[in-house]
C-alpha positions as CSV (number, residue, x, y, z in Angstrom):
1,X,139.0,137.6,140.0
2,X,140.7,134.8,138.0
3,X,139.2,132.3,140.4
4,X,135.7,133.6,139.6
5,X,136.5,133.3,135.9
6,X,137.5,129.7,136.3
7,X,134.4,129.0,138.4
8,X,132.2,130.5,135.7
9,X,133.8,128.3,133.0
10,X,133.4,125.2,135.1
11,X,129.8,126.0,135.8
12,X,129.0,126.5,132.1
13,X,130.6,123.2,131.1
14,X,128.7,121.3,133.8
15,X,125.5,123.1,133.0
16,X,125.4,122.1,129.4
17,X,124.5,118.5,130.2
18,X,121.8,119.6,132.6
19,X,120.4,121.8,129.8
20,X,120.1,118.7,127.6
21,X,118.0,116.8,130.1
22,X,115.9,119.5,131.6
23,X,115.6,122.7,129.6
24,X,114.2,121.5,126.4
25,X,111.7,119.0,127.8
26,X,109.2,121.9,127.9
27,X,106.2,121.0,125.8
28,X,105.9,124.0,123.6
29,X,109.5,124.8,122.9
30,X,110.5,124.5,119.2
31,X,112.4,121.4,118.4
32,X,114.5,123.2,115.8
33,X,115.6,125.7,118.5
34,X,117.0,122.8,120.5
35,X,119.1,121.6,117.6
36,X,120.4,125.1,116.9
37,X,121.3,125.8,120.5
38,X,122.9,122.5,121.1
39,X,124.9,122.8,117.9
40,X,126.2,126.1,119.0
41,X,127.0,124.7,122.5
42,X,128.9,121.8,121.1
43,X,130.9,124.0,118.7
44,X,132.3,126.1,121.7
45,X,135.7,125.2,122.8
46,X,136.8,125.7,126.4
47,X,139.1,128.5,125.2
48,X,136.1,130.2,123.6
49,X,134.1,129.9,126.8
50,X,136.9,131.5,128.8
51,X,137.3,134.4,126.4
52,X,133.5,134.9,126.4
53,X,133.4,135.0,130.1
54,X,136.3,137.4,130.2
55,X,134.6,139.7,127.8
56,X,131.4,139.6,129.8
57,X,133.3,140.5,132.9
58,X,134.9,143.4,131.2
59,X,131.6,144.7,129.9
60,X,129.8,144.4,133.2
61,X,130.0,148.1,133.8
62,X,128.6,149.0,130.4
63,X,125.0,149.2,129.2
64,X,123.8,145.8,128.0
65,X,123.8,146.8,124.3
66,X,125.8,150.1,124.1
67,X,129.3,150.7,122.9
68,X,131.3,152.8,125.4
69,X,133.0,155.8,123.8
70,X,135.5,156.4,126.7
71,X,137.2,153.1,125.9
72,X,138.2,154.5,122.5
73,X,139.1,158.0,123.4
74,X,142.7,157.1,124.6
75,X,143.2,154.1,122.4
76,X,145.6,155.9,120.0
77,X,149.2,154.9,120.7
78,X,152.4,155.2,118.8
79,X,152.2,151.7,117.6
80,X,148.5,151.6,116.7
81,X,147.9,150.0,113.3
82,X,146.3,152.1,110.6
83,X,144.3,149.4,109.0
84,X,140.6,149.0,109.8
85,X,139.6,146.4,112.3
86,X,136.1,144.8,112.8
87,X,133.7,146.0,115.5
88,X,134.4,143.0,117.6
89,X,138.1,144.2,118.0
90,X,137.2,147.6,119.5
91,X,134.0,147.0,121.5
92,X,136.1,146.3,124.6
93,X,139.7,147.5,123.8
94,X,141.0,147.4,127.4
95,X,143.7,144.9,126.5
96,X,145.3,147.3,124.1
97,X,145.3,150.0,126.7
98,X,147.4,147.7,129.0
99,X,149.9,147.0,126.2
100,X,150.1,150.7,125.4
101,X,150.6,151.6,129.1
102,X,153.5,149.1,129.4
103,X,155.2,150.5,126.3
104,X,154.8,154.1,127.5
105,X,156.1,153.4,131.0
106,X,159.2,151.5,129.7
107,X,160.2,154.2,127.2
108,X,159.2,157.3,129.4
109,X,156.6,158.4,126.8
110,X,153.4,160.1,127.5
111,X,150.3,159.0,125.6
112,X,148.8,161.5,123.2
113,X,146.0,163.5,124.8
114,X,142.4,163.2,123.7
115,X,141.1,166.0,121.5
116,X,139.3,167.4,124.6
117,X,142.5,168.0,126.5
118,X,145.6,170.0,125.5
119,X,147.9,168.5,128.0
120,X,148.8,164.8,127.3
121,X,147.8,162.7,130.3
122,X,149.4,159.4,131.3
123,X,147.3,156.3,131.0
124,X,147.2,154.1,134.2
125,X,147.9,150.4,133.8
126,X,144.9,148.1,134.4
127,X,146.1,145.3,136.6
128,X,144.0,142.2,135.6
129,X,145.1,139.1,133.6
130,X,144.1,138.9,129.9
131,X,141.8,136.2,128.8
132,X,144.4,135.0,126.3
133,X,146.7,134.1,129.2
134,X,144.3,131.4,130.4
135,X,145.0,128.2,128.4
136,X,142.9,125.0,128.1
137,X,145.3,123.1,130.4
138,X,144.6,125.6,133.3
139,X,140.9,125.2,132.8
140,X,141.1,121.4,132.8
141,X,143.0,121.4,136.1
142,X,139.9,122.8,137.7
143,X,137.5,120.1,136.3
144,X,138.3,117.8,139.2
145,X,136.5,120.1,141.5
146,X,133.0,119.1,140.7
147,X,131.2,119.4,144.0
148,X,132.1,123.0,144.6
149,X,129.6,124.4,142.2
150,X,126.7,122.0,142.6
151,X,124.5,124.7,144.0
152,X,125.3,127.0,141.1
153,X,124.4,124.3,138.6
154,X,121.1,123.6,140.3
155,X,120.3,127.3,140.3
156,X,121.1,127.7,136.6
157,X,118.9,124.7,135.6
158,X,116.0,125.8,137.7
159,X,116.3,129.3,136.2
160,X,116.2,127.9,132.7
161,X,113.2,125.6,133.4
162,X,111.4,128.5,135.0
163,X,111.9,130.6,131.9
164,X,110.8,127.7,129.6
165,X,107.5,127.3,131.5
166,X,106.8,131.0,131.2
167,X,106.0,132.4,127.7
168,X,107.6,135.7,128.6
169,X,110.6,133.9,129.8
170,X,110.9,132.1,126.5
171,X,110.7,135.4,124.6
172,X,113.4,136.9,126.8
173,X,115.6,133.8,126.4
174,X,115.3,134.1,122.6
175,X,116.2,137.8,122.7
176,X,119.3,136.9,124.6
177,X,120.3,134.0,122.3
178,X,122.5,134.6,119.2
179,X,120.1,133.9,116.4
180,X,117.0,134.0,118.5
181,X,115.0,135.6,115.7
182,X,116.1,132.9,113.3
183,X,115.0,130.2,115.8
184,X,111.5,131.8,116.1
185,X,111.3,132.2,112.3
186,X,112.2,128.6,111.8
187,X,109.6,127.5,114.3
188,X,106.9,129.4,112.4
189,X,108.2,127.9,109.2
190,X,107.7,124.4,110.7
191,X,104.1,125.4,111.5
192,X,103.5,126.6,108.0
193,X,104.9,123.4,106.5
194,X,102.9,121.2,108.9
195,X,99.7,123.1,108.1
196,X,100.3,122.8,104.4
197,X,100.9,119.1,104.8
198,X,97.6,118.7,106.6
199,X,95.8,120.7,104.0
200,X,97.2,118.5,101.2
201,X,96.3,115.4,103.1
202,X,92.7,116.6,103.7
203,X,92.3,117.7,100.0
204,X,93.4,114.3,98.7
205,X,91.4,112.5,101.3
206,X,88.3,114.5,100.3
207,X,88.9,113.6,96.6
208,X,89.3,109.9,97.4
209,X,86.2,109.9,99.6
210,X,84.1,111.8,97.0
211,X,85.2,109.4,94.2
212,X,84.5,106.4,96.4
213,X,81.1,107.7,97.4
214,X,80.0,108.7,93.9
215,X,81.2,105.4,92.3
216,X,79.4,103.5,95.1
217,X,76.1,105.3,94.4
218,X,76.5,104.9,90.6
219,X,77.2,101.2,90.9
220,X,74.3,100.6,93.2
221,X,71.8,102.5,91.1
222,X,73.0,100.9,87.9
223,X,72.7,97.4,89.3
224,X,69.2,98.2,90.7
225,X,68.0,99.4,87.2
226,X,69.5,96.4,85.4
227,X,68.3,93.8,87.9
228,X,64.8,93.4,86.4
229,X,66.0,93.5,82.8
230,X,68.7,90.8,83.2
231,X,68.1,87.1,83.6
232,X,69.0,87.2,87.3
233,X,67.4,85.2,90.0
234,X,64.2,86.5,91.5
235,X,62.3,85.6,94.6
236,X,63.9,86.0,98.1
237,X,67.3,86.4,96.5
238,X,66.2,89.2,94.3
239,X,64.6,91.1,97.3
240,X,67.7,90.6,99.4
241,X,69.9,91.7,96.6
242,X,67.9,94.9,96.0
243,X,68.1,95.7,99.8
244,X,71.8,95.2,99.8
245,X,72.2,97.6,96.9
246,X,70.1,100.3,98.6
247,X,72.2,99.8,101.7
248,X,75.4,100.4,99.7
249,X,73.8,103.5,98.1
250,X,73.2,104.9,101.6
251,X,76.9,104.3,102.4
252,X,77.9,106.1,99.3
253,X,75.8,109.1,100.2
254,X,77.4,109.3,103.6
255,X,80.8,109.3,102.0
256,X,79.9,112.1,99.7
257,X,78.8,114.2,102.6
258,X,82.0,113.4,104.5
259,X,84.1,114.4,101.5
260,X,82.3,117.8,101.3
261,X,83.0,118.4,105.0
262,X,86.7,117.4,104.6
263,X,87.1,119.7,101.6
264,X,85.8,122.6,103.7
265,X,88.3,121.8,106.5
266,X,91.1,121.6,103.9
267,X,90.2,125.1,102.6
268,X,90.2,126.5,106.2
269,X,93.7,125.0,106.8
270,X,94.9,126.4,103.5
271,X,93.8,129.9,104.6
272,X,95.5,129.4,108.0
273,X,98.9,128.4,106.6
274,X,98.8,131.1,103.9
275,X,98.1,133.8,106.5
276,X,100.7,132.4,108.9
277,X,103.3,132.4,106.1
278,X,102.4,135.9,105.1
279,X,102.9,137.1,108.7
280,X,106.2,135.2,108.9
281,X,107.6,136.7,105.7
282,X,106.7,140.3,106.8
283,X,108.4,139.8,110.2
284,X,111.4,138.2,108.5
285,X,111.7,141.2,106.1
286,X,111.4,143.6,109.1
287,X,114.2,141.7,110.9
288,X,116.5,141.8,108.0
289,X,115.8,145.5,107.6
290,X,116.8,146.2,111.2
291,X,119.8,144.0,111.1
292,X,121.0,145.7,107.9
293,X,120.6,149.1,109.6
294,X,122.8,147.9,112.4
295,X,125.4,146.5,110.1
296,X,125.5,149.8,108.1
297,X,125.8,151.8,111.3
298,X,128.6,149.7,112.6
299,X,130.4,149.9,109.3
300,X,130.2,153.7,109.3
301,X,131.4,153.7,112.9
302,X,134.4,151.6,112.0
303,X,135.4,153.9,109.2
304,X,135.0,157.0,111.5
305,X,137.2,155.3,114.2
306,X,139.9,154.5,111.6
307,X,139.9,158.1,110.5
308,X,140.0,159.3,114.1
309,X,143.0,157.1,114.9
310,X,144.8,158.2,111.7
311,X,144.4,161.9,112.5
312,X,145.3,161.3,116.2
313,X,148.6,159.6,115.1
314,X,149.4,162.6,112.9
315,X,148.7,164.9,115.8
316,X,150.9,162.8,118.0
317,X,153.8,162.9,115.5
318,X,153.6,166.7,115.1
319,X,153.4,167.2,118.9
320,X,156.5,165.1,119.5
321,X,158.3,166.8,116.7
322,X,157.3,170.2,118.1
323,X,158.6,169.4,121.6
324,X,161.8,167.9,120.2
325,X,161.2,164.4,121.7
326,X,162.7,161.7,119.6
327,X,161.9,158.1,120.7
328,X,164.8,155.8,121.5
329,X,162.9,152.5,120.8
330,X,161.8,151.3,117.5
331,X,158.7,152.9,116.1
332,X,156.7,152.5,112.9
333,X,158.5,153.4,109.8
334,X,156.2,156.4,109.2
335,X,157.2,158.0,112.4
336,X,161.0,157.3,111.9
337,X,160.8,158.9,108.4
338,X,159.4,162.1,110.0
339,X,162.5,162.6,112.2
340,X,164.9,161.6,109.4
341,X,163.8,164.6,107.4
342,X,165.2,168.1,107.7
343,X,164.1,169.9,110.9
344,X,161.4,172.5,110.4
345,X,161.2,175.9,112.0
346,X,159.2,176.4,115.3
347,X,156.6,178.5,113.5
348,X,156.0,175.7,111.0
349,X,155.9,173.1,113.7
350,X,153.3,175.2,115.6
351,X,151.2,175.5,112.5
352,X,151.5,171.8,111.7
353,X,150.5,170.9,115.3
354,X,147.5,173.2,115.2
355,X,146.3,171.8,111.9
356,X,146.7,168.2,113.1
357,X,144.9,169.0,116.3
358,X,141.9,170.6,114.4
359,X,141.7,167.5,112.2
360,X,141.8,165.2,115.2
361,X,139.1,167.2,117.0
362,X,136.9,167.1,113.9
363,X,137.5,163.3,113.5
364,X,136.7,162.9,117.2
365,X,133.4,164.7,116.9
366,X,132.4,162.6,113.9
367,X,133.5,159.5,115.7
368,X,131.4,160.3,118.8
369,X,128.4,161.1,116.5
370,X,128.6,157.7,114.8
371,X,129.1,156.0,118.2
372,X,126.0,157.5,119.6
373,X,124.0,156.7,116.5
374,X,125.2,153.1,116.5
375,X,124.4,152.7,120.2
376,X,121.0,154.1,119.7
377,X,120.3,151.8,116.7
378,X,121.5,148.8,118.7
379,X,119.4,149.8,121.7
380,X,116.3,150.2,119.6
381,X,116.8,146.8,118.0
382,X,117.7,144.8,121.1
383,X,115.3,146.5,123.5
384,X,112.3,147.3,121.2
385,X,112.2,145.8,117.8
386,X,113.7,142.3,118.5
387,X,111.4,141.6,121.5
388,X,108.4,142.9,119.5
389,X,109.2,140.7,116.4
390,X,109.9,137.6,118.6
391,X,106.6,138.2,120.5
392,X,104.7,138.5,117.2
393,X,106.3,135.3,115.9
394,X,105.4,133.5,119.1
395,X,101.8,134.8,118.8
396,X,101.7,133.7,115.1
397,X,103.0,130.3,116.0
398,X,100.5,129.9,118.8
399,X,97.6,130.9,116.5
400,X,98.7,128.4,113.8
401,X,99.2,125.7,116.4
402,X,95.8,126.2,118.0
403,X,94.1,126.6,114.6
404,X,95.7,123.4,113.2
405,X,94.8,121.4,116.3
406,X,91.2,122.7,116.1
407,X,90.8,121.7,112.4
408,X,92.4,118.2,113.1
409,X,89.8,117.8,115.9
410,X,87.0,118.7,113.5
411,X,88.3,116.1,111.1
412,X,88.5,113.5,113.8
413,X,85.0,114.2,114.9
414,X,83.7,114.0,111.3
415,X,85.6,110.8,110.6
416,X,84.2,109.2,113.7
417,X,80.7,110.3,113.0
418,X,80.9,109.0,109.4
419,X,82.1,105.6,110.6
420,X,79.2,105.5,113.1
421,X,76.8,106.4,110.3
422,X,78.1,103.5,108.2
423,X,77.8,101.2,111.1
424,X,74.2,102.2,111.7
425,X,73.4,101.6,108.1
426,X,74.9,98.1,108.1
427,X,73.4,97.2,111.5
428,X,70.6,99.6,112.6
429,X,69.8,99.9,116.3
430,X,66.0,100.1,115.7
431,X,64.2,97.6,113.5
432,X,62.1,100.4,112.1
433,X,65.2,101.8,110.4
434,X,65.4,98.6,108.2
435,X,67.0,95.2,108.4
436,X,70.7,94.6,109.1
437,X,73.0,93.4,106.4
438,X,73.4,90.0,107.9
439,X,69.7,89.6,108.3
440,X,69.2,90.5,104.7
441,X,71.5,87.7,103.6
442,X,69.8,85.2,106.0
443,X,66.4,85.9,104.4
444,X,67.5,84.2,101.1
445,X,65.7,80.8,100.6
446,X,67.3,79.1,97.6
447,X,65.0,76.0,97.6
448,X,61.9,78.1,97.5
449,X,63.3,80.3,94.8
450,X,64.2,77.2,92.6
451,X,60.7,75.7,93.1
452,X,59.1,78.9,92.1
453,X,61.3,79.2,89.0
454,X,60.5,75.7,87.8
455,X,56.8,76.3,88.2
456,X,56.9,79.7,86.4
457,X,59.0,78.3,83.5
458,X,56.8,75.2,83.0
459,X,53.7,77.4,82.9
460,X,55.1,79.4,80.0
461,X,55.9,76.6,77.6
462,X,56.0,72.8,77.4
463,X,58.2,71.4,74.7
464,X,58.5,67.7,73.9
465,X,61.9,66.1,73.5
466,X,62.4,65.1,69.9
467,X,64.9,62.3,69.2
468,X,66.6,62.7,65.8
469,X,70.0,62.2,64.2
470,X,72.3,65.1,64.0
471,X,73.0,66.1,60.4
472,X,76.4,66.6,58.9
473,X,77.5,70.2,58.9
474,X,80.2,70.9,56.3
475,X,82.8,73.5,57.1
476,X,82.9,76.4,54.8
477,X,86.4,77.8,54.3
478,X,87.0,81.5,54.0
479,X,87.4,83.1,50.7
480,X,91.0,83.8,51.4
481,X,91.7,80.2,52.1
482,X,89.8,79.1,49.0
483,X,91.9,81.5,46.9
484,X,95.1,80.0,48.3
485,X,93.8,76.5,47.4
486,X,92.4,77.5,44.0
487,X,94.5,80.5,42.9
488,X,93.5,82.5,39.8
489,X,96.9,82.9,38.1
490,X,97.3,85.8,35.8
491,X,101.1,85.7,35.2
492,X,101.9,83.4,32.2
493,X,98.2,83.0,31.4
494,X,96.8,83.9,27.9
495,X,95.3,87.3,27.9
496,X,91.9,86.4,26.4
497,X,91.6,83.3,28.7
498,X,92.2,85.2,31.9
499,X,89.9,88.1,30.9
500,X,87.1,85.6,30.0
501,X,87.7,83.7,33.3
502,X,87.6,86.8,35.5
503,X,84.8,88.5,33.5
504,X,86.8,91.7,33.1
505,X,87.0,93.9,30.0
506,X,90.4,95.3,31.1
507,X,92.9,93.1,33.0
508,X,92.6,93.8,36.7
509,X,96.3,94.1,37.3
510,X,96.6,96.8,34.6
511,X,93.7,98.8,36.1
512,X,95.1,98.5,39.7
513,X,98.7,99.4,38.8
514,X,97.7,102.4,36.6
515,X,95.3,103.8,39.2
516,X,97.8,103.4,42.0
517,X,100.5,105.3,40.0
518,X,98.1,108.1,39.0
519,X,96.4,108.6,42.4
520,X,99.6,108.5,44.4
521,X,101.4,111.2,42.3
522,X,103.7,108.7,40.7
523,X,103.2,110.3,37.3
524,X,105.8,112.9,38.4
525,X,108.3,110.3,39.6
526,X,111.5,110.8,37.6
527,X,112.5,107.8,35.5
528,X,109.0,106.3,35.7
529,X,108.9,102.8,34.0
530,X,112.6,103.2,33.2
531,X,113.9,102.5,36.7
532,X,113.7,99.1,38.2
533,X,112.1,98.3,41.6
534,X,113.2,95.9,44.3
535,X,113.2,92.3,43.0
536,X,112.0,90.8,46.3
537,X,109.1,93.2,46.5
538,X,108.1,92.7,42.9
539,X,108.1,88.9,43.4
540,X,105.8,89.4,46.5
541,X,103.4,91.5,44.5
542,X,103.4,88.8,41.7
543,X,102.5,86.2,44.3
544,X,99.6,88.3,45.6
545,X,98.2,88.9,42.1
546,X,98.5,85.2,41.2
547,X,96.6,84.3,44.4
548,X,93.7,86.8,44.2
549,X,94.1,90.0,42.1
550,X,90.9,91.5,43.5
551,X,92.3,91.4,47.1
552,X,95.5,93.2,46.3
553,X,95.5,96.8,47.7
554,X,98.3,98.8,46.0
555,X,97.3,101.9,47.9
556,X,98.9,100.4,51.0
557,X,101.9,102.3,52.3
558,X,104.3,99.4,51.9
559,X,103.5,99.2,48.2
560,X,103.5,102.9,47.4
561,X,106.8,103.5,49.3
562,X,108.5,102.9,45.9
563,X,106.4,103.4,42.8
564,X,109.0,101.5,40.8
565,X,107.8,98.3,42.4
566,X,104.4,98.8,41.0
567,X,105.7,99.6,37.5
568,X,108.0,96.6,37.7
569,X,105.3,94.1,38.4
570,X,103.2,95.5,35.5
571,X,106.1,95.2,33.1
572,X,106.7,91.6,34.3
573,X,103.1,90.7,33.7
574,X,103.3,91.9,30.0
575,X,106.6,90.1,29.5
576,X,105.2,86.8,30.8
577,X,102.1,86.7,28.5
578,X,102.3,83.6,26.4
579,X,101.5,85.7,23.3
580,X,102.7,89.3,23.4
581,X,100.2,92.1,23.4
582,X,100.8,92.8,19.6
583,X,100.7,89.0,19.0
584,X,103.4,87.1,17.2
585,X,101.1,86.5,14.3
586,X,100.9,90.2,13.5
587,X,104.4,91.0,14.5
588,X,105.7,91.3,10.9
589,X,102.7,93.5,9.9
590,X,103.6,96.0,12.6
591,X,107.3,96.0,11.7
592,X,106.5,96.5,8.0
593,X,104.2,99.4,8.9
594,X,106.9,101.1,11.0
595,X,109.2,101.1,8.0
596,X,107.0,103.6,6.1
597,X,108.8,106.9,5.8
598,X,105.8,109.1,5.5
599,X,104.4,109.9,8.9
600,X,100.7,110.1,8.0
601,X,100.8,106.8,6.0
602,X,102.7,105.1,8.8
603,X,100.1,106.2,11.3
604,X,97.3,105.0,9.0
605,X,99.0,101.6,8.5
606,X,99.6,101.1,12.2
607,X,96.0,102.3,13.0
608,X,94.7,99.6,10.6
609,X,96.8,96.9,12.2
610,X,95.8,98.0,15.7
611,X,92.1,97.6,14.7
612,X,92.9,94.1,13.5
613,X,94.1,93.0,17.0
614,X,91.9,90.6,19.0
615,X,89.3,92.3,21.2
616,X,91.2,91.5,24.5
617,X,94.5,92.8,23.1
618,X,92.8,95.9,21.6
619,X,91.1,97.0,24.8
620,X,94.2,96.3,26.9
621,X,96.4,98.3,24.4
622,X,93.9,101.2,24.4
623,X,93.9,101.4,28.3
624,X,97.7,101.1,28.5
625,X,98.3,103.8,25.8
626,X,95.9,106.2,27.7
627,X,97.9,105.7,30.8
628,X,101.2,106.2,29.0
629,X,99.8,109.4,27.4
630,X,99.3,110.8,30.9
631,X,102.9,109.9,31.7
632,X,104.1,111.9,28.6
633,X,102.0,114.9,29.7
634,X,104.1,114.9,32.9
635,X,107.5,114.5,31.1
636,X,108.6,117.9,32.6
637,X,108.9,116.1,35.9
638,X,109.4,112.4,35.1
639,X,111.7,113.0,32.1
640,X,109.9,110.2,30.1
641,X,108.8,111.3,26.6
642,X,107.3,109.1,23.8
643,X,110.7,107.9,22.7
644,X,111.9,106.9,26.2
645,X,108.7,105.0,26.8
646,X,109.0,103.2,23.5
647,X,112.4,101.9,24.4
648,X,110.9,100.5,27.6
649,X,107.7,99.0,26.2
650,X,108.8,98.1,22.6
651,X,110.3,94.7,23.4
652,X,107.8,94.2,26.3
653,X,104.7,94.6,24.1
654,X,105.9,93.1,20.8
655,X,108.0,90.2,22.2
656,X,110.2,88.2,19.8
657,X,109.2,87.3,16.2
658,X,108.4,83.8,15.1
659,X,111.5,81.8,13.9
660,X,110.6,82.1,10.2
661,X,110.4,85.9,10.5
662,X,114.1,86.4,11.5
663,X,116.8,84.5,9.9
664,X,119.7,85.6,12.1
665,X,120.5,87.6,15.2
666,X,121.5,90.6,13.3
667,X,118.1,90.9,11.8
668,X,116.6,90.5,15.2
669,X,118.6,93.4,16.5
670,X,117.5,95.5,13.6
671,X,113.9,94.7,14.5
672,X,114.4,96.3,17.9
673,X,114.6,99.8,16.4
674,X,111.4,99.1,14.5
675,X,109.7,97.9,17.7
676,X,110.6,101.2,19.3
677,X,109.1,103.0,16.2
678,X,105.9,101.1,16.4
679,X,105.2,102.0,20.1
680,X,106.4,105.5,19.7
681,X,104.2,106.2,16.7
682,X,101.1,104.7,18.4
683,X,101.8,106.7,21.5
684,X,102.3,109.9,19.6
685,X,99.1,109.3,17.7
686,X,97.1,108.1,20.7
687,X,94.2,110.4,20.2
688,X,93.8,109.9,16.4
689,X,94.0,106.1,16.8
690,X,91.9,105.5,20.0
691,X,90.0,108.6,21.0
692,X,88.8,110.0,17.7
693,X,88.0,106.8,15.9
């Protein structure tokens, strides 16, 4: 028997290479299945092959998918472990029976009877070598004998090839493979992905063809319409050019039809892969459902077996204790502890043995029930459900393969037909269908076209050549360049002079600055006119106003980013006036008027002096005070009242007095307070001085 085992192992090792060269060369076998099977073959060690062969030999007397109950009925022994073991450990427990038999014979013990028997029978020893006793070195020693199994190898390969060529053989082979359902599912998944890829290609190809065809038609028709309106060549060239455009329009129409046909094929392929994927998912869910049922059944069987062994061990202990048999060899601690306790009476022992036997019989019945249920579930899965699911997957894969091949054939035919249609448009077989493209180009006669052109042009008009000298054409510079060359300075220029020069009633810089402040919400800016701006920005604004005040746009974002830059350039313009706004000539008059204690009289005196200002100064002061009055109206936000504004604009508007009006510096400092008083009083009386006059 061991020779047969070694021969089987040798035959399997040698047959793997033959499988690589012969088995998977079948046309329709899934490539992914090859990879999975070869991976599993390569992962087997020689020891694994020996153990698998040994297990198959042991199970030869069993049903192909059933678990034998008789192999478990006598498996309880004095040294059986209590912990649960996986199903793979008790499907074929013949090795444990041998070990139990040896222990029993050596110690003169009888094995505990099964629940069906009341008299404990002896277990016979099974005289065959265990698979674990066969090591790799023993197997390798047989590898030198290669010619002894040549016939078996050829028979195995021919059997595999015969199955591969037969669809039913492939299905049977997948049913016998571990993971056969996964292989079939993976094959259908490959079909789905391939069909989806083809659908995507056809959809994009249809989009490209449609865009190409429509753009070709649009271009051809557009050029045909514009040909007669443009100054293009006529004659033979014009006729040939129009024929070429019509030819390209026909090609575009062919491509639009081709795109519509491709789109239809793409939709059919999309339906194909969606239906295939739906069928695959349903079969996959069904397979998982059956596999889960098997796992749950085997788990329940394992628990029932553990309970059966536990109750059998209890029965065994009570039976030994009842008969007064104490083992001489070492036993599990649980058994030793039983005999170390105080001896019980015979009546108690009989009662204990009867209770233990009843529990063992009940556990045995439950165990057999789960065993039968598990075998039935496994039988239904491996004999009914698995072949049905693999057959359905094979049919689904075949339908997808055939459908995909059919649609690709449709695409190939349409593509070839479109190319032939384009070729017939470019080079027709019959002359009645129109001239070929090359012949259209050959019909162009450039010399005749030029002769016709000259004749037609000469008939329209005849102009004589006039010989005259070319006059001088002076270059006119742009207004911006002229402003740079001839700037209209406003800083440091007398107020009346610049207003007369520019033809303005109000200085343009004053109007622009006030409007920019009021329109941008600057009236609510805290510290307006009191805070200073950025010096570099103020100097840049000064340069722009000196170049061309009309071109300055203070509403630009760069200028309105900080309103203090606008107020700064306005205050700078007032300070640089050669003669201050209140004029030096009238300086002392304004100061004297500000000294009047009575408010009404002081207002009347200042009103009189304001009216005596030059026209340019008066109009400028009126506009400025109107703007500052708006600033005062928003003092809740800007914190600038009449007094604060007078501190800012007093020295700016009044300047310094003439030398003969101030004898020393102390007197000049005293005048500053009077300057504030002048501006503050005028600002507070703005309406009575300017509006109501």
